[in-house]
C-alpha positions as MATLAB code, in Angstrom:
seq = 'MRARGIAAICYAEGMTNPQRIRTRPIPTTGEALPVIGLGTWQTFDIGRDAAARAERMNVLQTLFDAGASMIDSSPMYGRSEAVVGDLLHAMHARDRAFLATKVWIRGEQAGIDQMNESARLFRTGTIDLMQIHNMVDWRTQLRTIRAWKEEGRLRYTGITHYTASAFDELEAVMRTEAVDFVQLPYSIALREAERILLPLAAERGIAVIVNRPFEGGGLFRQRRQAPLPAQVRERGIDSWAQLFLAYVLAEPAVTCVIPGTANAAHLADNLAAGAGPPPDPRLRVELLRAVDAV';
ca = [
       0.716   -0.471   -9.509;
       2.977   -0.536  -12.525;
       1.813    0.709  -15.907;
       0.158   -1.709  -18.329;
      -0.212   -1.423  -22.082;
      -3.672   -1.409  -23.676;
      -3.052   -4.734  -25.394;
      -1.961   -6.267  -22.115;
      -5.032   -4.999  -20.265;
      -7.374   -6.289  -22.962;
      -5.639   -9.648  -22.933;
      -5.779  -10.017  -19.169;
      -9.484   -9.235  -19.193;
     -10.229  -11.611  -22.062;
     -11.323   -8.790  -24.384;
      -9.200   -9.715  -27.376;
      -6.661  -12.288  -28.535;
      -3.011  -11.468  -27.897;
      -0.195  -11.890  -30.350;
       1.661  -15.090  -29.623;
       5.134  -14.321  -28.428;
       8.337  -14.892  -30.317;
      10.620  -17.855  -29.836;
      14.365  -18.346  -29.981;
      16.182  -21.642  -30.551;
      17.922  -23.560  -27.789;
      21.403  -23.752  -29.344;
      22.181  -27.390  -28.530;
      19.010  -28.750  -30.150;
      17.298  -26.012  -32.135;
      14.099  -26.466  -30.102;
      12.059  -23.250  -30.115;
      11.609  -21.649  -26.705;
       9.296  -18.647  -26.123;
      11.292  -15.586  -25.100;
       9.186  -14.751  -22.013;
       8.744  -17.247  -19.194;
       7.679  -17.206  -15.558;
       9.752  -17.207  -12.389;
       8.140  -18.609   -9.233;
      10.396  -17.377   -6.421;
       8.103  -16.052   -3.640;
       5.110  -15.693   -5.996;
       4.139  -19.398   -5.996;
       5.241  -20.189   -2.430;
       1.686  -20.353   -1.131;
      -0.436  -22.797    0.843;
      -3.699  -24.459   -0.080;
      -5.864  -21.333    0.016;
      -8.295  -21.752   -2.880;
      -8.385  -18.079   -3.857;
      -4.593  -17.782   -3.957;
      -4.317  -20.931   -6.034;
      -6.983  -19.689   -8.430;
      -4.950  -16.519   -8.974;
      -1.857  -18.585   -9.806;
      -3.871  -20.803  -12.127;
      -4.960  -17.657  -13.966;
      -1.292  -16.685  -14.262;
      -0.421  -20.067  -15.782;
      -3.380  -19.903  -18.162;
      -2.255  -16.437  -19.274;
       1.227  -17.805  -19.920;
      -0.031  -20.718  -21.996;
      -2.612  -18.723  -23.933;
       0.159  -16.487  -25.265;
       2.147  -19.514  -26.425;
       4.715  -19.208  -23.630;
       5.840  -22.249  -21.692;
       8.842  -21.867  -19.365;
       8.135  -22.107  -15.636;
      11.260  -21.840  -13.496;
      11.366  -23.049   -9.893;
      13.678  -24.509   -7.247;
      13.565  -26.465   -3.979;
      14.811  -23.185   -2.495;
      11.458  -21.579   -3.375;
       9.455  -23.188   -0.576;
       6.222  -24.739   -1.860;
       6.524  -23.400   -5.405;
       7.283  -26.732   -7.075;
       4.332  -28.400   -5.357;
       1.956  -25.567   -6.260;
       3.050  -25.599   -9.902;
       2.695  -29.380  -10.035;
      -0.769  -29.330   -8.475;
      -2.015  -26.587  -10.794;
      -0.632  -28.171  -13.953;
      -2.282  -31.441  -12.932;
      -5.623  -29.705  -12.341;
      -5.316  -27.911  -15.689;
      -4.213  -31.042  -17.583;
      -1.446  -28.791  -18.863;
       1.852  -30.601  -18.240;
       2.450  -30.869  -21.983;
       2.142  -27.091  -22.345;
       4.882  -26.348  -19.821;
       8.665  -26.262  -20.136;
       9.473  -27.164  -16.535;
      12.792  -25.895  -15.212;
      13.988  -26.427  -11.672;
      17.255  -26.767   -9.790;
      19.299  -28.954   -7.491;
      20.464  -26.995   -4.451;
      22.320  -29.252   -2.060;
      25.693  -30.873   -1.399;
      26.430  -34.559   -1.920;
      25.594  -37.056   -4.634;
      22.809  -38.979   -2.900;
      21.338  -35.818   -1.422;
      21.204  -34.348   -4.930;
      19.541  -37.482   -6.317;
      16.969  -37.421   -3.523;
      16.245  -33.739   -4.077;
      15.777  -34.150   -7.830;
      13.498  -37.128   -7.301;
      11.433  -35.014   -4.930;
      11.209  -32.215   -7.504;
       9.890  -34.651  -10.101;
       7.350  -35.964   -7.573;
       6.160  -32.477   -6.677;
       5.916  -31.502  -10.340;
       4.013  -34.751  -10.984;
       6.171  -35.523  -13.988;
       8.423  -38.309  -15.146;
      10.658  -35.948  -17.119;
      11.922  -32.528  -16.081;
      12.733  -30.304  -19.048;
      15.662  -28.469  -17.478;
      17.637  -29.282  -14.337;
      19.998  -26.525  -13.224;
      22.616  -26.372  -10.484;
      21.304  -23.639   -8.213;
      23.905  -20.985   -7.400;
      26.673  -23.448   -8.368;
      26.344  -25.409   -5.099;
      28.568  -28.540   -5.329;
      28.381  -28.179   -9.077;
      30.888  -30.874  -10.038;
      29.001  -33.552   -8.120;
      25.569  -32.462   -9.282;
      26.625  -32.018  -12.908;
      27.703  -35.676  -13.054;
      24.285  -36.730  -11.837;
      22.222  -34.512  -14.113;
      24.261  -35.635  -17.123;
      23.512  -39.253  -16.194;
      19.823  -38.415  -15.822;
      19.853  -36.732  -19.225;
      21.291  -39.888  -20.768;
      18.536  -41.896  -19.075;
      15.826  -39.548  -20.392;
      14.811  -38.335  -16.934;
      15.579  -34.746  -17.906;
      16.109  -33.053  -21.238;
      18.557  -30.204  -20.604;
      21.341  -29.328  -18.170;
      22.123  -25.926  -16.733;
      23.956  -23.780  -14.197;
      22.656  -20.696  -12.422;
      23.442  -17.781  -10.188;
      21.568  -14.678   -9.134;
      24.449  -12.282   -8.462;
      27.154  -10.724  -10.613;
      29.749  -11.573   -7.970;
      29.587  -15.173   -9.234;
      30.212  -14.320  -12.894;
      33.855  -15.455  -12.762;
      32.733  -18.888  -11.559;
      30.020  -19.082  -14.210;
      32.538  -18.111  -16.856;
      34.970  -20.836  -15.801;
      32.300  -23.528  -16.028;
      30.948  -22.208  -19.335;
      34.440  -22.358  -20.834;
      35.269  -25.878  -19.670;
      32.006  -27.828  -19.365;
      29.267  -28.743  -21.815;
      25.967  -27.371  -20.485;
      22.787  -26.504  -22.346;
      21.732  -23.455  -20.312;
      23.124  -20.754  -18.087;
      20.814  -18.623  -15.931;
      22.090  -15.253  -14.746;
      21.006  -11.764  -13.660;
      20.812   -9.138  -16.396;
      18.874   -5.897  -16.626;
      19.044   -2.379  -17.974;
      20.604   -1.427  -14.619;
      22.925   -4.452  -14.273;
      24.737   -4.874  -17.585;
      27.869   -6.708  -16.455;
      26.846   -9.862  -18.357;
      27.276   -7.985  -21.641;
      31.031   -7.821  -21.100;
      31.945  -11.527  -21.105;
      29.147  -13.965  -20.304;
      26.661  -13.155  -23.051;
      29.281  -13.195  -25.836;
      30.703  -16.398  -24.349;
      27.275  -18.048  -24.314;
      26.818  -17.190  -27.982;
      30.288  -18.523  -28.803;
      29.788  -21.761  -26.859;
      26.208  -22.406  -27.970;
      24.680  -22.080  -24.496;
      21.101  -20.893  -24.050;
      20.705  -17.939  -21.668;
      17.878  -17.535  -19.162;
      17.752  -14.078  -17.582;
      16.578  -13.673  -13.995;
      15.946  -10.429  -12.079;
      15.180   -8.284  -15.163;
      13.377   -5.790  -12.893;
      16.030   -5.851  -10.138;
      13.560   -7.310   -7.655;
      11.089   -4.522   -8.449;
      13.670   -1.819   -7.790;
      13.470   -0.503  -11.346;
       9.765    0.235  -10.864;
      10.219    1.863   -7.473;
      12.760    4.272   -8.933;
      10.243    5.413  -11.565;
       6.949    5.070   -9.718;
       5.766    8.572  -10.613;
       7.546    8.973  -13.944;
       5.605    8.800  -17.222;
       6.941    6.549  -19.934;
       8.989    8.693  -22.370;
       7.091    9.574  -25.543;
       9.880    8.378  -27.823;
       9.626    4.928  -26.238;
       5.878    4.742  -26.812;
       6.535    5.581  -30.455;
       8.533    2.351  -30.661;
       5.472    0.332  -29.573;
       6.533   -0.036  -25.932;
       3.570    0.638  -23.648;
       4.927    0.262  -20.103;
       8.065    0.387  -18.004;
       7.979   -3.415  -17.743;
       7.997   -3.738  -21.519;
      10.861   -1.248  -21.753;
      12.999   -3.184  -19.278;
      12.241   -6.494  -21.003;
      12.815   -5.040  -24.476;
      16.301   -4.024  -23.401;
      17.089   -7.568  -22.276;
      15.545   -9.166  -25.375;
      17.435   -6.837  -27.697;
      20.509   -8.854  -26.716;
      20.676  -11.699  -29.293;
      22.367  -14.117  -26.875;
      19.349  -14.080  -24.531;
      17.050  -17.047  -25.083;
      14.371  -16.434  -22.436;
      13.708  -13.998  -19.598;
      11.712  -15.113  -16.532;
      10.167  -12.257  -14.532;
       8.190  -13.533  -11.572;
       4.637  -12.477  -10.799;
       1.452  -13.677   -9.142;
      -0.673  -11.220  -11.134;
      -2.105  -12.244  -14.526;
      -2.378   -8.639  -15.735;
       1.301   -8.031  -14.956;
       2.211  -11.228  -16.771;
       0.173  -10.141  -19.790;
       2.115   -6.884  -19.783;
       5.386   -8.829  -19.633;
       4.302  -11.120  -22.451;
       3.540   -8.132  -24.672;
       7.283   -7.382  -24.672;
       7.810  -10.691  -26.454;
       5.197  -10.144  -29.160;
       5.597   -8.416  -32.499;
       8.848   -7.852  -34.377;
      12.071   -8.673  -32.515;
      13.757   -5.623  -30.985;
      16.681   -4.224  -32.934;
      19.907   -4.471  -30.883;
      20.378   -0.754  -31.602;
      17.207   -0.124  -29.605;
      19.209   -0.695  -26.416;
      21.017    2.617  -26.832;
      17.727    4.454  -27.223;
      16.226    2.731  -24.177;
      19.267    3.531  -22.047;
      18.992    7.197  -22.979;
      15.285    7.217  -22.140;
      15.879    5.634  -18.723;
      18.819    7.881  -17.893;
      16.706   10.943  -18.707;
      14.055   10.070  -16.088;
];
């Protein structure tokens, strides 16, 4: 089990009130978006088991109680959209969520059908963010999501990928097309986005969602037995998860990071990285040194 800070443990167990997390503006509108969100790949792809759904409801309640809102999903994620939609309906919490999903198919009508199905599963008339998943048939799908935005059926447009091998394609679209969001992989171990894409997003006024901040859990496995460096704790960072997220959030171009989890205590730990004063960009150098020394 990964380390958890004291504040995170108390929060998860309902022992005290957490600090509400920071927000950053979405460049195209200025709307404030909390800097920590929730990914649902694998973690929300569950059936109708009551205990499993109760655990996920606890995760969503933890997210909302901290003032966070983004929930990111995709038709690619199995039953995740349906589970999120069912739980938000049961919690009467649609208005507390920033719902982001994706279109992941080829062809105009197929894309329309898939987006309609996402809205049905989410039980919503308006999706906050529709992204083109892994750039599949992006020209066709971008035309449709722009039309839907004009009609008020979605609020923001975006493009995504999960691998650095697609950064050239993301860059080309970011330079030539007007999109509100780009979602990409970025972590203390995978820093390629710092070279071109993050500066470009800042220049073009594109919000950045970061996926895979823990490298699919690989960053924890590499340090399973290692104590958190003392100099990091002195900076108010209480766990490896908070360290990895602090590195990502010390990049000013990042708008929101979406680690996935089905565990409310882990989410509380993640959320703690978004509370308190914003990390100084110079902190990244210190965090890199601490990680390299382990």
